[in-house]
Phi, psi and omega in degrees: 000102182243140179245146178255138180247123181250124176243137184299126178088357180239159175286165182287142180241129178262146176221155179244132183295337182254017176063235185260019182300327180291342181266358184301316178301321179292320178294321178296318179295319179296317179295319179295320178295317179296319179294320180294324182276350182284121183255000184294324178293320179296320180296316180292327175293320178297317178296322178295320177295318178298315180297321180292321177295317179298317180293325177294319178296317179297317179297320178297317179295319179296319179293322181285320186256002185302315181293322180292319179293321177298316179296321179297315179295324179292322176295318179295318179295322179292325179293329178275356178091020182264000000 
């Protein structure tokens, strides 16, 4: 439903009473496509997964080797007279 507005000396200007409501489906599709193509969130999730795996490995190594490292530090401290 478009209405034409005529002003003397000017070309006709059309206006729509509901603004851009008729364009919402196209805007929604464009936004959904842009969101689907955006890979930045996937990249940050991948980095978070890598960081969590690395931290789990470090915690495991500390648990496995903790007593041996403690014994080594105690030997070094004893050698210095501590």
